[in-house]
C-alpha positions in Angstrom: 22.6 21.9 -16.6 21.9 18.3 -15.5 19.7 15.9 -17.5 17.4 13.3 -16.0 15.4 10.8 -17.9 12.8 8.9 -15.9 10.6 6.1 -17.3 7.3 5.2 -15.8 6.9 8.9 -14.8 3.1 9.2 -14.9 2.5 7.7 -11.4 3.9 6.0 -8.4 7.7 6.1 -7.8 8.4 7.4 -11.3 6.1 10.4 -10.8 7.6 11.1 -7.4 11.2 10.9 -8.8 10.3 13.2 -11.7 8.7 15.7 -9.4 11.6 15.8 -6.9 14.2 16.0 -9.7 12.5 19.0 -11.3 14.9 21.8 -10.1 15.9 25.0 -11.7 19.2 23.6 -13.1 17.7 20.3 -14.1 16.1 19.2 -17.3 13.7 16.3 -16.6 12.2 14.1 -19.3 9.5 11.7 -18.3 8.5 8.7 -20.5 5.2 6.9 -19.9 2.1 5.9 -21.6 0.2 8.8 -20.2 1.1 12.4 -19.3 0.8 13.5 -15.7 -0.5 17.1 -15.7 0.9 17.7 -12.2 4.5 17.3 -13.3 6.7 20.2 -14.2 8.8 18.1 -16.6 8.9 17.5 -20.3 6.8 14.4 -20.9 6.8 11.9 -23.8 3.7 9.8 -24.1 5.2 6.5 -25.3 4.3 2.9 -24.7 7.5 1.0 -23.6 5.8 -2.2 -24.6 6.9 -1.2 -28.1 10.3 0.2 -27.0 12.1 0.8 -30.3 10.4 4.1 -31.1 11.1 5.3 -27.6 14.8 4.5 -27.9 14.9 6.1 -31.4 13.3 9.3 -30.1 15.7 9.4 -27.1 18.7 9.0 -29.3 17.6 11.7 -31.7 16.8 14.1 -28.9 20.2 13.5 -27.3 21.9 14.1 -30.6 20.1 17.4 -30.9 20.8 18.6 -27.3 24.1 18.8 -25.4 26.2 20.7 -23.0 25.2 18.7 -20.0 27.2 18.7 -16.8 25.7 15.3 -16.0 23.2 13.0 -17.6 21.2 10.3 -15.7 18.8 7.6 -17.1 16.5 6.1 -14.5 14.9 2.9 -15.9 11.9 2.7 -13.5 9.0 1.6 -15.6 7.6 -1.9 -15.0 4.4 -3.8 -15.9 3.1 -6.6 -13.7 1.2 -9.3 -15.5 -1.8 -10.8 -13.6 -0.4 -12.6 -10.5 -0.6 -16.3 -11.0 1.3 -19.2 -12.6 3.1 -18.5 -15.9 1.2 -21.2 -17.6 -2.0 -19.2 -17.1 -0.7 -15.9 -18.3 -2.0 -14.3 -21.5 0.7 -14.3 -24.2 0.2 -10.6 -25.1 0.2 -9.6 -21.4 3.3 -11.6 -20.7 5.1 -10.2 -23.8 4.3 -6.6 -22.7 5.6 -7.2 -19.2 8.9 -8.5 -20.5 9.3 -5.7 -23.1 8.6 -2.9 -20.6 10.6 -4.5 -17.8 13.8 -5.5 -19.6 13.9 -4.9 -23.4 13.0 -1.2 -23.0 15.7 -0.6 -20.3 18.3 -2.3 -22.6 17.3 -0.2 -25.6 17.1 3.0 -23.8 20.5 2.4 -22.1 22.0 1.9 -25.6 20.4 5.1 -26.9 21.5 7.0 -23.7 25.1 5.8 -23.9 25.4 6.6 -27.6 23.8 10.0 -27.2 25.7 11.2 -24.1 29.3 10.4 -25.1 31.5 13.2 -23.8 29.2 14.2 -20.9 31.5 14.5 -17.8 29.2 12.5 -15.4 26.9 9.8 -16.6 24.7 7.5 -14.6 22.3 4.7 -15.3 20.0 3.7 -12.4 17.9 0.6 -13.0 15.1 0.2 -10.5 15.2 -3.5 -9.6 13.4 -5.4 -6.8 14.1 -8.0 -4.1 12.1 -10.3 -6.4 15.0 -10.2 -8.9 17.1 -11.8 -6.1 14.5 -14.0 -4.5 12.1 -16.0 -6.7 8.4 -15.9 -5.9 5.7 -18.2 -7.3 3.0 -16.4 -9.2 5.2 -13.6 -10.5 7.7 -15.4 -12.8 7.9 -12.7 -15.4 8.4 -9.9 -12.9 11.1 -11.9 -11.1 12.8 -12.6 -14.5 12.9 -9.0 -15.7 14.3 -7.7 -12.4 16.9 -10.4 -12.3 17.7 -9.5 -15.9 18.1 -5.8 -14.9 20.6 -6.8 -12.2 22.7 -8.8 -14.7 22.3 -6.1 -17.4 23.7 -3.7 -14.9 26.7 -5.9 -14.1 27.5 -6.2 -17.8 27.1 -2.5 -18.5 29.4 -1.7 -15.6 32.1 -3.9 -17.2 31.6 -2.4 -20.7 31.4 1.3 -19.5 33.8 1.8 -16.6 33.4 5.5 -16.9 29.6 5.3 -16.3 28.0 4.8 -12.9 25.7 1.9 -13.2 23.5 0.6 -10.3 20.6 -1.8 -10.1 18.7 -0.7 -7.0 16.0 -2.5 -5.1 13.8 0.4 -3.7 12.0 -1.6 -0.9 8.3 -2.3 -0.7 6.3 0.8 -1.9 2.6 1.5 -1.6 1.8 1.7 -5.3 -0.8 0.4 -7.8 1.3 -2.7 -8.2 0.8 -3.5 -4.5 -2.9 -3.0 -4.9 -2.8 -5.5 -7.7 -0.9 -8.1 -5.6 -3.3 -7.6 -2.6 -6.3 -8.0 -4.9 -5.1 -11.3 -6.5 -6.9 -14.5 -6.1 -5.1 -16.5 -3.3 -5.9 -19.7 -5.1 -3.6 -18.7 -8.0 -1.3 -16.4 -6.1 -0.3 -18.0 -2.7 1.7 -14.9 -1.6 -1.5 -12.7 -1.6 -1.8 -12.9 2.2 1.8 -11.8 2.7 1.3 -8.6 0.7 -2.0 -7.9 2.5 -0.1 -8.3 5.7 2.5 -5.7 4.7 -0.4 -3.2 4.1 -2.2 -4.1 7.3 1.0 -3.9 9.3 1.9 -0.4 8.0 5.1 -1.7 6.4 4.8 -0.1 3.0 6.9 3.0 2.1 5.4 6.0 0.4 6.5 6.7 -3.2 7.6 10.2 -2.0 9.9 9.0 0.8 11.4 6.4 -1.4 12.0 8.9 -4.2 13.7 11.2 -1.7 16.1 8.4 -0.6 16.8 7.5 -4.3 17.6 11.2 -5.2 20.1 11.3 -2.2 21.5 8.0 -3.4 22.1 9.4 -6.9 24.2 12.3 -5.6 26.5 10.1 -3.5 30.2 10.4 -4.6 30.5 6.6 -4.6 27.5 6.0 -6.9 28.3 3.0 -9.1 30.8 1.5 -6.7 28.2 -1.1 -5.6 26.4 -2.3 -8.7 23.7 -4.4 -7.1 22.2 -2.4 -4.2 19.2 -2.0 -1.9 18.1 1.4 -0.8 17.3 0.0 2.7 21.0 -0.9 3.1 22.5 2.1 1.4 
């Protein structure tokens, strides 16, 4: 049996990944604030803005279950604070975005590594972004957590040479996050017109097609050879 843990599984890319990974010989655990009734996966309703309980639950569950042929953690969850200058962001909103986007992946990775020792094949896939590699005004927190995911992945790959670790930019996907960016006030978010142009020009990928490409990427024999990757170049 193969184990997959997917965060942010209630909608968007996370839901598409959890759905496509739900196969007869797979056990899929989705972690999100809300349960998606359409998913045929075990779902834990947990808020990753308070990530310690989620990491504790994952570690306890892994200690109680075993015998996996492979185990994969997909850190997909992200929270976009309101587009605009950092100085105008609410403190609670900013803290939640940083916790969901970077603290939770670090804690869940720790629990995953501790709880899967001895599993023959282990993978950690961090869903990053081009904005972790190219800064953008009006989205400082999101840029920071994605850059942090890239560097976390580099460090984990050094610490855990037997574990495949990749930080993957998935391209531009038509999700609720894109709706939020297109709906932002151009006065505080100068890039609003660019994101509207992506939608108008039909340049956005679907969550389902992106998830299919990521699932194929996960099964590649060279997974982990390139730590910082982009699905459009894979």
